[in-house]
C-alpha positions in Angstrom: 51.1 71.7 67.1 52.9 74.4 69.3 52.1 75.8 72.6 52.2 79.2 73.7 50.3 81.4 76.4 47.6 79.2 75.8 47.2 79.9 71.9 47.9 77.2 69.9 50.8 78.4 67.2 50.0 76.9 63.8 51.7 76.1 60.9 52.9 79.2 58.1 51.1 76.1 55.4 47.5 76.3 57.8 47.9 79.6 58.3 48.4 80.8 54.4 44.4 80.0 53.8 44.0 83.0 55.6 45.4 85.2 52.9 42.7 87.0 50.9 39.6 87.4 53.7 40.8 90.2 54.1 39.7 92.1 51.1 36.3 91.3 51.2 35.3 93.1 53.9 34.8 96.4 52.3 35.6 97.2 48.4 32.8 95.1 47.0 30.0 96.8 48.5 32.0 100.1 48.1 31.7 99.4 43.4 29.1 97.3 43.3 26.0 99.2 41.8 24.2 101.3 39.5 24.6 103.8 36.8 25.8 107.2 38.3 22.9 107.3 40.4 22.8 107.4 45.1 22.8 104.5 46.5 19.9 104.0 48.7 20.9 103.0 51.4 24.4 105.4 51.7 24.0 108.1 49.5 26.9 107.3 48.0 27.2 107.9 44.1 27.8 105.3 42.7 29.4 104.2 39.5 28.0 104.8 35.8 29.5 101.4 34.3 27.6 102.0 30.6 30.0 102.6 27.7 33.5 102.0 28.9 35.8 103.7 26.2 38.0 101.1 24.4 40.3 104.3 22.9 40.5 107.0 24.9 42.9 106.2 28.1 45.2 109.0 29.6 48.9 107.9 28.4 51.8 109.6 29.4 55.3 110.0 28.1 57.6 110.6 31.5 59.7 107.7 31.4 63.0 108.0 30.7 62.9 105.6 28.2 60.5 106.7 26.0 57.8 104.3 26.9 53.9 105.7 26.7 52.6 104.4 29.6 48.8 104.2 30.5 48.2 106.4 33.3 45.8 103.2 35.1 48.0 100.6 36.1 47.6 97.8 36.9 48.6 96.2 40.2 48.6 92.5 40.8 48.8 92.8 44.8 45.0 91.6 44.8 44.0 89.1 42.1 40.6 87.4 42.6 41.2 84.2 45.1 39.3 80.9 45.4 40.2 78.2 47.8 41.0 74.6 47.2 41.7 71.6 48.8 45.6 71.0 49.3 47.5 68.2 51.4 48.2 70.9 54.2 44.8 72.3 54.2 42.7 75.0 52.5 44.9 77.1 50.4 43.9 80.6 49.0 45.4 80.5 44.7 44.8 83.0 42.6 41.9 82.3 40.4 43.5 82.5 36.7 40.2 82.4 35.1 38.8 85.6 36.8 42.5 86.7 36.8 42.3 86.4 33.0 39.1 88.1 32.4 40.9 91.2 34.3 44.0 91.1 32.5 42.0 90.7 28.9 40.1 93.6 29.3 42.7 95.7 31.1 44.9 95.1 27.6 41.5 96.0 25.5 40.7 99.0 27.2 44.5 100.9 26.8 46.1 99.7 30.0 49.5 98.2 29.5 51.0 98.8 32.8 51.6 96.0 34.9 53.3 95.8 38.5 54.4 92.5 40.7 56.0 91.8 44.1 58.1 88.3 44.8 55.9 89.1 47.5 52.4 88.6 46.8 49.8 85.9 46.7 52.6 84.2 48.2 54.7 84.1 45.2 52.2 83.0 42.8 51.6 86.7 41.5 54.8 86.7 39.3 54.3 83.4 37.7 50.3 84.3 37.5 51.4 87.8 35.7 53.6 87.2 33.3 51.8 82.9 32.3 48.5 85.8 31.3 50.5 88.2 29.4 52.8 85.7 27.1 50.2 85.9 24.6 50.4 89.3 24.0 53.4 91.1 22.3 56.2 91.7 24.0 56.6 95.5 23.0 52.6 95.9 24.0 52.9 96.0 27.6 55.7 97.1 30.5 56.0 94.7 33.6 57.2 95.9 36.6 58.2 94.0 39.7 60.6 94.1 42.6 63.9 93.0 45.3 62.3 91.9 48.3 63.5 93.1 51.9 62.8 89.7 53.0 66.5 88.1 50.9 68.6 86.5 53.2 71.7 87.0 51.8 74.1 88.7 48.0 73.5 85.4 46.8 69.3 85.2 48.1 68.9 88.4 46.5 71.5 87.8 43.2 69.2 84.9 42.8 65.8 85.6 43.7 66.1 88.9 41.3 67.0 85.5 38.3 64.1 83.4 39.2 61.8 87.0 39.1 62.6 87.2 35.1 62.1 83.4 34.4 58.6 83.1 36.8 57.7 86.1 34.5 58.6 84.7 31.0 60.8 88.0 30.5 64.0 88.5 29.0 64.2 91.8 30.6 62.4 94.1 33.4 61.0 96.9 32.8 60.7 99.0 35.7 62.6 97.0 38.7 62.3 98.4 42.7 64.1 98.1 45.4 61.2 97.0 47.3 59.2 98.9 50.3 62.5 101.0 51.5 61.5 101.4 55.1 64.4 101.2 57.4 68.0 102.6 57.4 69.4 99.7 58.2 67.5 97.4 55.7 68.8 99.7 52.8 72.0 100.0 54.0 72.9 95.9 54.5 70.6 95.2 51.5 72.2 97.4 49.0 75.3 98.8 50.6 77.2 95.8 52.3 75.8 93.4 50.0 76.5 95.3 46.8 73.0 94.4 45.2 72.8 98.4 44.8 75.7 98.0 42.3 75.1 94.8 40.8 71.2 96.3 40.1 73.2 99.6 37.4 75.2 96.5 35.9 72.2 94.8 35.3 70.7 98.6 34.0 73.7 98.6 31.9 73.2 95.4 30.5 69.8 96.0 29.2 67.8 92.7 31.6 66.3 96.2 33.2 65.4 98.6 31.5 64.3 101.5 34.1 65.8 101.5 38.3 64.4 103.1 41.0 62.7 101.9 44.3 59.3 102.6 46.0 59.5 104.3 50.0 57.6 103.8 52.8 59.8 105.1 55.5 61.0 108.5 56.8 61.5 111.8 55.8 65.4 110.7 56.5 65.3 108.0 54.2 63.2 109.6 51.7 66.0 112.4 50.9 68.6 110.0 51.7 68.5 107.7 48.6 67.1 110.8 46.6 70.0 111.9 47.2 72.2 109.0 46.2 74.6 109.7 43.2 72.3 107.5 41.3 70.8 108.4 38.5 67.4 107.0 39.6 64.7 106.3 36.5 61.1 106.7 39.2 60.3 106.3 42.5 57.1 105.4 43.6 55.2 107.1 46.8 51.8 106.4 49.0 50.0 109.4 47.9 46.4 110.3 47.3 44.2 113.8 49.1 44.8 112.4 52.6 48.5 111.7 52.3 49.0 115.0 50.5 49.5 116.7 53.3 49.0 114.7 56.2 50.3 111.4 55.2 53.8 110.2 57.6 56.1 112.1 55.3 53.3 114.1 53.8 52.6 113.1 49.4 53.1 116.8 48.5 56.8 116.9 50.4 57.4 114.2 48.2 56.3 114.8 45.5 57.8 118.3 45.2 61.1 116.7 45.8 60.7 114.2 42.7 59.9 117.5 40.2 63.2 119.5 41.0 64.7 116.1 40.6 62.8 115.9 36.8 62.0 112.0 38.5 58.5 110.2 37.5 56.4 109.8 39.7 54.2 106.3 40.3 51.5 106.2 42.8 50.9 103.9 45.2 47.6 103.1 47.0 45.5 106.3 45.5 42.3 104.9 47.4 44.4 104.6 50.6 43.6 100.9 51.1 39.9 101.5 49.7 39.6 104.3 52.8 38.8 107.8 50.2 36.0 105.4 48.2 34.1 104.9 50.7 33.4 108.4 52.3 31.5 110.0 55.1 28.1 112.3 54.4 29.7 115.5 55.2 32.9 114.9 52.4 30.1 113.4 50.0 27.6 116.3 49.3 30.7 118.5 49.1 31.5 115.7 46.2 28.2 116.4 44.8 28.7 120.0 44.9 31.5 120.2 42.6 30.0 117.1 40.2 27.1 115.6 40.8 27.9 112.5 39.1 31.8 111.7 40.3 32.1 109.4 42.8 34.4 109.2 45.6 36.5 106.6 44.3 36.7 109.4 40.6 37.6 111.6 43.3 40.5 110.2 44.4 42.1 109.0 41.3 41.9 112.6 39.4 43.5 113.9 42.2 46.8 112.1 41.9 46.7 111.5 37.7 45.9 115.7 37.7 49.9 116.3 38.8 51.9 116.5 35.7 54.7 114.3 37.1 52.8 111.6 37.6 53.7 108.8 35.3 50.9 105.9 36.5 48.6 105.7 39.1 48.5 102.4 40.5 45.6 100.5 41.6 45.1 96.5 42.9 41.3 96.0 41.3 39.9 92.6 42.6 36.5 92.9 40.9 35.4 94.2 37.0 33.7 96.6 38.5 36.7 97.9 39.9 38.2 98.1 36.4 35.6 100.0 34.9 35.2 102.8 36.6 38.6 103.5 37.0 38.8 102.8 33.6 36.2 105.6 32.8 38.0 108.1 34.9 41.4 107.9 33.0 39.5 107.7 29.4 41.0 110.5 28.8 40.2 111.8 33.1 39.4 115.6 33.9 41.9 117.3 35.3 40.8 119.4 39.3 41.0 122.4 39.5 41.9 124.4 41.9 39.4 125.1 43.6 39.2 121.3 43.6 41.7 120.5 45.4 41.1 123.4 47.9 38.4 121.4 48.6 39.9 118.0 48.0 42.1 119.0 51.5 39.0 120.2 53.4 37.7 117.1 52.9 41.0 114.9 54.2 40.9 117.4 57.3 37.6 116.0 58.1 38.6 112.8 57.6 41.6 113.5 59.7 39.6 113.5 62.8 37.5 109.7 62.7 38.7 107.3 64.2 40.2 105.2 61.4 43.3 102.5 61.4 45.2 103.3 58.5 44.7 99.7 57.1 45.1 99.7 53.8 44.9 95.9 53.0 48.2 95.2 51.9 48.0 91.3 53.5 52.0 92.4 54.6 51.0 91.6 58.0 49.6 87.1 57.2 49.8 85.0 57.0 50.0 85.6 61.3 50.9 82.2 63.3 47.7 82.5 65.1 45.7 82.3 62.4 44.2 86.4 63.1 42.4 87.6 59.9 44.4 90.5 60.8 43.1 93.0 57.9 40.1 91.6 58.1 39.6 92.8 61.8 40.8 96.2 61.1 39.3 96.7 58.1 35.7 95.1 60.0 36.6 98.0 62.4 36.6 100.6 60.0 33.9 99.7 58.2 31.6 100.0 61.7 33.6 103.0 62.0 32.0 104.6 58.9 28.5 102.8 59.4 28.2 104.5 62.9 28.3 100.8 64.2 30.9 102.0 66.7 29.5 102.2 70.7 31.0 105.2 73.3 31.3 103.1 75.8 31.9 106.2 77.6 28.7 108.1 76.2 25.2 106.7 78.1 23.9 103.4 77.4 21.0 104.7 75.1 18.7 103.2 72.4 21.9 104.4 69.8 23.8 102.9 72.3 22.1 99.5 72.3 21.3 100.1 68.3 25.3 100.4 67.7 26.5 97.7 70.0 24.0 95.3 68.4 25.5 95.6 64.5 28.9 95.6 65.5 29.4 92.1 67.4 26.8 90.7 64.6 28.3 91.6 61.9 31.8 91.2 63.4 31.1 87.7 64.5 29.6 87.2 60.7 32.3 88.6 59.0 35.2 87.6 60.7 35.0 83.7 61.7 35.5 82.6 64.9 39.6 81.1 64.6 40.6 84.5 63.4 39.5 86.9 64.9 41.1 89.6 67.5 41.5 87.6 70.2 43.6 85.1 69.1 46.3 87.6 68.8 49.1 87.1 71.9 51.8 90.0 70.8 54.0 88.4 69.4 54.8 91.2 67.3 56.3 89.0 64.3 53.2 91.2 61.7 54.5 94.8 63.1 57.5 95.4 61.1 56.1 94.5 58.1 53.3 97.1 57.4 54.3 100.2 55.4 51.7 102.3 57.6 53.5 101.1 60.7 50.6 100.3 62.7 50.6 99.3 66.2 49.2 96.0 65.5 48.4 94.3 68.1 47.5 97.5 70.4 44.7 98.0 68.0 43.7 93.6 67.9 44.2 94.1 71.7 41.9 96.6 71.7 39.1 95.9 69.2 39.4 92.6 71.5 39.0 94.2 75.1 35.6 95.9 72.8 34.6 92.8 71.4 34.8 91.9 75.6 33.3 94.9 76.7 29.9 95.2 74.3 29.4 90.8 75.3 29.4 91.7 79.0 26.7 94.5 78.4 
């Protein structure tokens, strides 16, 4: 092993075992529960998972190729995983049995759009998705994947694209993305200097790509630049939810309205903002329950994005059957939000904005960390402590409430994050920061969290 500033650097193969842990920190407790009632612990509404319809899914026909697409799309970035021992150590692999149960249930309940990417689950997602969909007629589903920004040359980009069709076991890809555009320099290099945009446009002409578009995580200047290219874009995927509508890096309201002007169908990612909108504060929950007493916060978030007429599909990475069932029920059929309800959600976003939350969506683009830190797990734990009022105020009085919150924070931190994966193992190498689509200053936040932990231990 290499040594660096006193920290042991593990191999990339060994680091892969840390993938998948962060997702378990928050979402499972959010969704699990009974039928349309308040949780005794949190006062949150839990979903009614009875009578999930098989024939009432909402569909859109905005696609320029005339596709009839389920409003709810299945994102494969968060397949359930299982640990297995390998010659290189313990690794997380997709749990194919559970993934197959989810895919089969989705298909049986009207979902026909499946989204994957080269980098999801270290390249395993495309393989498993292709395998699980192979048993269905090719015209019964639509599949999307993406050109990764990590390609090293024109030849590498072309080989990657060709390999994707092989992994997916398809002759054509229904929806192909220029993935996660966030850097003008990278966009210019890959798609202009290397000619990959022209190559993909020719693939579309030849029928191996049916629809070509892009997913976005950059600034407004880059958004406008790509949108105004002399290309007949078939779709654009943006991060949109009722919080990012006004408060996103580029407000979703701006991007959505620009796409409406261009008559370009809109795909939605992060409708729950990485689960941040699935569990809300008491103030926000009370506002929601006054309007619709039986709707969960997640249902409010999905109804908001699905109510916009230019939205073609809303993607959700559904790890658990309960996630899938709730989302299917929300869109079977959708009950659009009213204008007064939209105003209420704008007020809710303003309240949420006051919370000290790290904008991590658990996408895992930042891992594996070469030093073993479970980056999303640590960041999501901090957010959970904030939601649960277990974040001690070091500037306030050292009273009984401070002691309670301090103990709860440390006990749950030690229980949730394994010792070798905690924030104190970050050496500020910076490898994670450029990959974060939310532009989080990850090393800074990890340092702040570790400083908090160390101060609480010293109290």
